[in-house]
N, C-alpha and C positions, 0 to 999 in steps of 0.2 A: 384585457387582451395581451399584456405582459406576461401575465402568470400561465395565460395558454400558449405561450411560444414554446418554439421549439426547444429551447434549452433546458425545459424543465422535463423533457421526454413524455413518455406515456407508459401508464400501466398495462400487464397484460391483460388482455381480454380475448375472446373466441375460440380459436384453436390454440393460442397460446396460454390461456386461463387453463383450458382442460388439460394440457399437457404438464403442467406444473401441480394440479391439484392432484395428480398420482404421486408425488412426494410425501414421503412419510415424515417431512419436516413442514409440510404443510397443513396447518390445521385451523379449522373455521375461518378460512380467508386470510390467514397470515401466516409467514413464515417464523418458526420458533428455534431456540437454541435448544442444544442438549440439553443445557442445563437451566434452571430458571434464571434469568437474567435481566432485572430491571435496568432500564436507561440509568435511572438517579437511584441512589440508595434508599431503603426505607425512610420514609420520615421525609423526605425531600419533595417539595414540587417543583414543575418545571419555573414558573413564575421566581419562586425565590431563589432558585440555583441562577436563574439571570441576571436579577436583581444583585444578588451578592458578586456575580461576576462582573457587573458593571460599575457597582459602587464600592467595592472594596481596594483595598490599597495592593498594588500590584507592582513589580519589583523585578526590573531588567527583564520584561517581556521581548524585548527587541534588542538586537546588537547595537551598540553605540557607533559602530564604525561596519562597512561592507565587509562581508564574508569573504574568505578567499576561495577563488576558484580559477577552475583550468579548462580553458575552450577548447577540447579535443576535437578534430575534424571526423565527425563520427565516420562517415562514408570513406575514410581511407585507411580506416582500421582495418586490418587483415581478419576476413570474417572466418578464416577456419583456425584463429587463435581465439580461444575459449576465454570469455572474460565476462565482468561486469562493471558498468559505471554508473555511478550515483547522479542521478539529474536533482538531487533535493527533494526533501520531505519522504515518501513513499514511492517515488518515480525512478525507474531502473531502465537501462538500456544494456541488453547483455548479447554475447554470442556464444551460441551452445549447437554443437555438432553443424556448423556451418550456417545456422539459422540467426536472422537477426530478429531479435524478440524484445518487446517493449512492454515494461508494466508500470500500470497505471500513472499514464504520463500528463502531468499538469504543468503547462509553460505558460501560462497565462500570468500575470502580475497580481492575479486575486483568484481567492478559492472560494468564490462565493458568486449568486447570481447576479450581483450588483457589485462594480467597483468602489464600494466604498466600504468593505470589511473585509478582514482576513488577509492581508497586503502581504506580498512577497518579501522577506529582508532583501535591504539593499546587498547586491552582489551577487544573489541567489538565480537571477533569471536570466542569465547569459544565454539560454538556449532557447530559441524560437522553434515554430513548426517546420520551417524552412531548412533547418540543419540536420533534420533527421533523414536519414534515408531510405529507402524501401524497405519494408517492416514485413518480415513474413510471418508473424505470429504477434498479437496483441492480445495481453493478458490484463483482467479488468475484475478486482476483487469484490466491489461494490459501487451502488451508485449514488455515496456521497460527494458534494462537491469538492473537498479535495482529495477525490481520487478518480473521478468519472467529469474531467472538463471538457464542456462542450466547444468553446473555439478551439482547444487543441485536438481533438476527435475530429472535427468538421474539415479541419485543413488536412490531418494525416489520411483520413479514409480513403483518398486516390491510391495511396502508396501502401495501403496494409491488406495483407492476402487473406488473413483468416485472425478471427477472435474468438478465444474461449473467455467465456465470463460464467456467473451463476445463473441458476433459473431464472427467469423472468425479466432478465435484463437485455434480454434482446428486442423487446418493445421500446425501451430507451433509445437503442442502437439503429433499430428501423427509423424510428422518426428522425434521428440525425442522419439519414442518407446512407446508412451502411445497407448492404445487400444480405438478405435473410440466409442466404446459400452459404455466405462465409461466416456467420454467426455460429458458434459451437457452444450451446448452452449446458451446462453439468449440475447435476446434484452434487452433495457430499459423497465421494465414493467413485464417482463417474471418473473416466478416463479419455484422452483425443490422442490418437498418434498423429505426427507430422514427420514421415520419412522416419529418421533418426531421432527425431525427439517424442517424447510421449509427457504429457500434461495430465498430472493428477489434480482432481478437486478437491480440498481438503477442510474439514470444518473448521469454524472460527467462531469465537464468542461475540457477538457485535447486534448490531441492527441494522436496517437501510431506511433509504427515503429521500426524495430529492425536492418536496413541497409540504403537505400536510398529512400525507397518506404514509406511515410506517410500514415495513415489513411485508411488502407484497413482491417484492425481490429478494432474492438469495444472496448473503455474503460468503466471502469464502477466501481460504488461503489455497497454497499452489503447491504442488513439488514438482519441477521440472527436472527429467530426467532423459540421459544421454546413455550410450554403452558406456561412458567415463566417469560421468559426474552426476550427483544428485543436489538439487539447489530447493530449498524450503524458503517462500515467502509465505509468511503468517497472514498478511492483510491486516486489518483492523482487528484485534480481538484482546480480551481479557485472557486471564489465565484461566486454563480448566484440565481435565483428566486429558482432553484430545492431544495435548502433545505428546503425552508419554503412549499414547495410540498412533500416533505416525512414527515417532521415534521406534515403536514395536513391528510396525509393518515395513517400514524402509530401511531399519537399521543406521546404517551411517549417512548423514546430511555433512555433504561436501563443503557448502557454504549455507548457513541460515541468515535470513533478513527478516528480523525481528520487530514486530511494533513496539517503541519502549518511549513515546512522547505522548504530550499532549494530555496526561493523565493527571487526575485528580480523585480526591478521596467520595465526592459526590457521585461520580461516575466511574467507580473502581471495579465494576463487574465487566466493563465493555472495553476498556484501556489498561494495560499493563504498568505498573510502576517498573523502572530498569532494575530492580531485583528480581521482579517475577519474570520478566524477560529473560535473566540469566537463567533462573530454573528452567524456564521453557527451552533454552539452548541446551541445557544438561538433558533433558526430556528427547529430545530429537536428535541425542548424539551427533552435536555440530562438532566439525572440525575446525570452522571459522564462522565467526559472527560479524556482522553488518547492522547498526542501527536503522531503524525506519520510521517515517512519522515524525520527523524532528531536521531541525537546521534550516528551515525555510517559512513557515506560518508559525505563528501563535495563536492556538484555539484553546491555551489552558492558560493558568496564573502563576505556573512555574517559572524561572528564570529560562531563558532562551539555551542557556548550554549546561542546565544543571543534569539532562537526560544522559549528555556526553560523560560528565563527571562523575555519575553516580553508577554508569553501566563499566566507566573504567575501573573505579573501586570494585566493582561486584565480578569483573572477570580475574581480578588477579589469582593466579594460581589454580584458574579452571584449568578444564581438559581443553578448551579452544583459545585458539588465538583471535582476537579483538581488532577488526580492520577497521579504522576510521578515515577514510580516504577524504580529500576534499570533492566538492562538486567538480564533474569532470574529469576527474582523474582513471583512467583505465587502472582494473584490479584483474591480472592474469588469474585463472583458477590455479595454475602450476605455481603461482609466486606465492614462496613462504615470507616476504617481508612484511614487515610492520610498518605502520604508517604513524604520521605524526599527531600530536595533540594540538592540533591549530588552532582547536576552538580557545585554546587559554592565553593565546595572542590576540585576539581580536578585539577584545577591550582592555588591553593592558594589564591583567590579573594573573600571568604567570608570574 
């Protein structure tokens, strides 16, 4: 009964399945990456990887003290001021051309189907669904639990006007209670317009699945475009030539939100090391860079603050400015100031 509950969503069938079967990226019943992309490297088994993950020594996976955060009243922000606000992990709240936009919101204390694993770090769960104002546009990169959170989405559904997501994800959302007419599913290369904001669906190098079936829905990144700004959100992705292709297509990216945490050599094709993320920032011609997939959950074996330290080192002397705001700290797109290396003070290691 639990495995059949709404939180697991629904796989595409009927007309939904017929529609996604037209995608060139859907082959023999599954979506596939542009490059061969095994979830685990050659010679690794899922059982072996999990046993190693559970039994090997882990060092500082979780902060010793609560992370610093700023609870900004989102509904009181001037929606005409273009800005981004990090909500932790890969969740972001944005203003763009007067639109309120939410990306991959996970406001639960756990990023898992049961509240026994993947617990949020202390201090990172300061926002609840009730703190989120009416949203013009929800953007969802893929259906993994740390990006597509059932409690958050069902609570927000009455306040969301439109959703942009990858092919097949509408089936999940419909089961969550979202209206089909408000869901815009796209393939890589598709785009959707909402007044002065255009959303381009871009490739990512990853996989999908909420239960036992994998790659039945499409994973993606996005370029959010207004007459003034271009914002790139990578989604979860390993490194690949798609970043340089995005750079060639869009030219300058004003702000790049790029995956750089929860990496491991065992799954190096589906998540980037911070140095690869720096390379991706160069590929897309980023003017500014903000880390994603960091700072709220531990889903790998590296110290919780290692991605911040490594991307800070990898960004030295580069053409972009690295922005590392605290959770809840607004960043205006026109603001050129840098932000503190706050993670160095959490465990007294500065």
